[in-house]
N, C-alpha and C positions, 0 to 999 in steps of 0.2 A: 599559338596562343597567346595574345598580348597581354591579357589579364593574369597571368599566373602567378605573379607577386600577391594579389589580393586572394587568390585561392590558396597559395601555400601559408600565408598568414591565418587565413581563416580555419585552415586544418590544425595548425599547431595551437591555436585558441581552442577549438573544439575539443582536440586531444586532451588539453588540459582541464577543461572544465567537465568533461563527462566521462572519460575512459575510467574504467577501473581495471585492476590487474587482473582479477579473475572473469572478466567479462569476455565473450567472444569477440572475434573480429566483426566489425560492422561495415557491410558493403551495400553500395547503392548504385544503381545504373541509370542512365540518363540517355536512350539512345544505343550507341556503342561505348559512350563514355563509362568508364567505372570508377568509383569513390571507395575507398578502404579507410578505415581508421580504427585504431585497437592499440593495447599495450604491445603485441607482437602481431604485425600483419605479414603473412606470407602471401604473395601473389603467384600461384602454379598454374593458374589457367589463362590462356591467351588473351589480349584485350584488344578488340578491332579498332577502337577508338584511342582516346585519351586516356591514362591512368593518373588518378591523384590519390595519393596515399600519406597518411600521417600517423604518429605513434610513437611508442617508445623505440621500437625496431621495425624497419620496413626492409623487407628483403623479396626483390623480384626476380622471379625464377622462370617466368614465362614472357614470349614475346609481345611488345607492346607497339601495335601499328602506328599509333599515333604520339603524342607529346607524353612523356613521361615526369611527373611531377610529385617530388617526395621531401616530407620534412620529418625528421625523427632524431632521436638520440645516436641510432646507428642506422645508415643508410647503405644498403648493399646491392648493386645491380649486376645480376648474373646472367641477364638476357638482354637481347638487341632492342634498341628504342627505335622506332621507324622515322620518327622526326627529332624533337629537340628534347634535351634532357636538362630539367631544372631540380637541383636537390640541395638541402642544408640539413646539418645536423653536427652532433659531436665529431662523428667518424663517418666521413663518404667513402666509399670505394666503389669504382667501376670496372667490372671485369668482362666487359661485352662491346659490342660496336653501338655506335650512336650514329644514324644517318646524317643528322645535322650538327648543330651547335650544342654545345654543353654548357651551361653556368652553374657553379657548384661554389658553396660556401660551408665552412665548418671548422672544428677544432684540427681535424686531419683530414686531408683529402689524398687517396691514392688512386692512380690510375695504372692498372696492372699491365703487365707485357701483353696479355690477351686482349687487352682492350684497344678501340680504335675509334677516335672522334673526326668523323669524316669531314666535319665543317671546322669552325673555331671553338676554341676553349678558352673560357674566362673564369679564374678561381681567385676567391678571398679566404683564406685559413691560415691557422697558426703555423700548419707544417704541411708542406705539398711535395708529394714524391709522383713523378710522372716517369713511367716506364714503356707505356703505351704509344701507338702511333696517332700523331695529331697531322691531319692532312692541311689544315688551314692555319691562321696564327694563334699565337699563344699569350694571353695577358694572366698576370698572376702578381697578387701582393699579399705576402706572407713573411712569417718570421725567419723561415728557413725553406728554400727552393731546391729540389733535386730533379735535374733532368736527365733521363738515362733511356732517350727513346727518339726517334726521328719526328721532326717538325717540319712540315711543308712550308710555312711562312714566317713572318717574323716574330720575334720573342720581346715582349716588354715586361720587366720584371722589377717591382720594387718589394725589396725584402731585407732581412738583417744580414742574411747570407745567401749566397748563390753558388751553385755546385754542379758541373756538367760531369757526367759519368762517362765510361768508355763508349757506350752503345749512342750516346748524343750525336743526332745529324740534324742540325739546323740549316735548313736551305736558304733562310733571310739572314736578316740582321739581329743580332743579340743586343737590346738596350737594356741596361740595369743600372738601378740606384740601390746601393747597399752600404751598409757599414763597414763592410771588409771587403776586401779584394775578390775579385772572381776565383774560385777553386776549380781548376779544370784539368780533366784527365787528359794526358799527352795524346791519346786516341781520340778524342772529342773532336767534331769538325763544325765549324760555324762559317759557311760559305760567304756569307754577307758583311763578315766582320763584327768587331765587338765594341760597342761604345759605352762607357760609363759616363751617367749624367749626375750632375751634383745636385744635392738638397736645394731647394727653391725657398725654403722659409728658414732662417736663423734659429739655431736651437733655443737660444734664450727668448727670443720672441714667441716660438712656438709653446713654450714653457708658460708664459704670461698669458697667451692666448686660452690655453688650457686650463689654467687656474680659474681665469675668468668665467669660462664656460660651465666649469663644474660648481662655482659657487652660484652662479643664476640658477643652474638646473636644481640645487638642493633648495635653494629659496622657494622656487617654484612648486618643487615637490613638497616641501614642509606646507605649503599653502592648500594643496590640493589634499594631504592628509587631514588636515584640520578640517577642511570642508567636507570630507567623507565622514569624518565622526560627527560633527554637528548634523550633517543630513541623516545619518542613522540613527541619531538619539531622536531628532525631531519627528521623523517618519518612517519607524521601524515597520509597520505593517505595509505601507507602500512598496519599500524596497524588498520585503520578504515577498511580496505578490511581483515583482520586478524580476527577481530571482528566479522564480518559478517559470515565468514567461520566457526567460533566456534558456533555460533548462530544457523547456517544453517546444519552444518554437525558436531556436538558435538560427538556423538557416534563413528563415523568414525575418527575424530581426536584423541579421546582416543586409539582407538586400533590402529591406525598408529603410534601415540607416544610411544605406548607400545613395538610396534615390532622395532623402531628406537631405544629405549632405550636398548633394550636386544641385538640386532643384531650387532649394530656399534661395542660394544667392541668385540665381537667375530670376527669380520672382522679385527678389529685392531690386534688383536692376530695371525690370520692367516698371515697378512701382515710381522709381525714381526718373524714368523718362518720361511718364505722364505728367510730372510735376504735382497734380492735384494729389497723387499718392505719395508724394515725398515724405510727409509725416509718418503714415503707416510704416513706409519702408525703413524709417529710422527705429520706429519700434519693433518692427520685425527682425530687422538685424540685431538690434540688441538682445530679443529673446532667442534669436538663434546662436550668438555666441555663449550666451547662458547655458542654452541647450546641449552645446558642444562640450562644455567643461563638465556638465552634470553627466552627458552621456558617457563620456570617458571614466568618470568615477565610478557610473554604476555599474559599468563590467569588473572593476575591482571589487566593488562591494558584491557583486553577485558570485566572483571567485571565492571570496572569503566566506560567504554564507554556504557555498557549497563544502568548503572544507569542514566548517561546522557539523554540516549534517552528515559528513561521512564519520565523524567523531561521535562522542557521546550526545545523545540527543537532548539532553537536558541543557547543554551549554547554548543553545540556541534561546533558551527562556530568559538567559542572564543577559541583561542589556549591556554589561560592561565587557563581556567577552565577545558579543556580538559586534559591538564597534571596534574592539581590538581585532577582530577577524576582518572588517571592512577595511581598515587600514592597512593591516598587512597585504590583504588582496590588491589594493591599490599599488602600494610599493613594488609587490611581484611584478604586476604589469609594466610599471613604470621601469624597473631594472631590467627585465626583458626588452624594454623600447630601447635601452640603452646599448644592446648588442649591435655591433657593427653589422651592416649590410641587411641582415634579416630584421633587426630591432625596430625599424621605422614602419616595417609592414605589420608587425604585430600590434605596434599601437595603432596603426590605422584601423586593422579588422577588429581591435577591441572597441575603437571610436564608433564605429559601425553598428557593432553589436549591441552595444550600450544605447545608443542613440535610436536604435530601431526597437529595442524595448521599450524604452521610454515613450516612444510614440505609440506602439501597442498599449501599452497600460494606461496612457492618457486617454485614448480613444475608448478603451473598454469603461473607463471611469465615467467618460460623459455619456456612454451608453445607459451605463446602470443609474445615472443620476436621475430623480424624478422630474416630471414635467412640471412647470409653473405655469 
């Protein structure tokens, strides 16, 4: 499933916008595929196709014949995956066999001794603990990496610290870049040898680049927050309706937003090729970029309005609080977007959702307009 990043990000956004702690798990099926979302999502029935799950906790306890895709505060895989595994969360634990490759990201990632990745494993996490069997290669980026199991291919690690336990059996080469020397148990085996690579970017240069990027990000962010406040203050009814559209037709909004995101640039290029349509192409292009910005902001506004709706009802009637909630919603999505690996995907799906809801709302407004 090549489109797994979009689906994972979509489910993260869906869970944050619509899930309530006291609601039952929501399940949907499309052919043999199953979609699950909820505060606590247990999967106890076998899935003949792909499984896509998101929520506060995802616990897979039944065989998944296709791809297994999960995003949650905690992801636990206790049953075999027939194809690839993609998971992201605060804690990701794999305690079963994966027939193909695994791509994992989180605060902590654990591969237990009972787990086996029959393909390749790629991990990005704060802490990585690998005790299971990896048939292929291992790629890992982490603050701390502990390997205490067999790896059939090469290992490439970028970490603050790398440690090999007594059960480590690496058939290929271990290449690592770390702040500290490799910590290796005398019983650990590395058949292809060990190579330590140097940092490619000087520390002082990296600090300057990081400081510039952070400053630029905050300048852009402040501009978006101001724009969100102005839009909500000027068009409160429009964005209230847009929030309702997102809550009621979120999947359609994401799909439509993706279509608009891809198709409009193609249309602009076609207009430019005709030469006669060049002026129209310029206007459409400018409107497109404006729509992208408003669409992204709309997702944050909807998130803020949803938070108000769950609180005291009269809050939504106070313009100042409504503006504050919208600004906070945009800031939350922006901060989520800054998370490594998963963040850009969350931003992308928020953009698609807001852009699609904006298109739906404008289309409804055109339908409702009286004929002249």
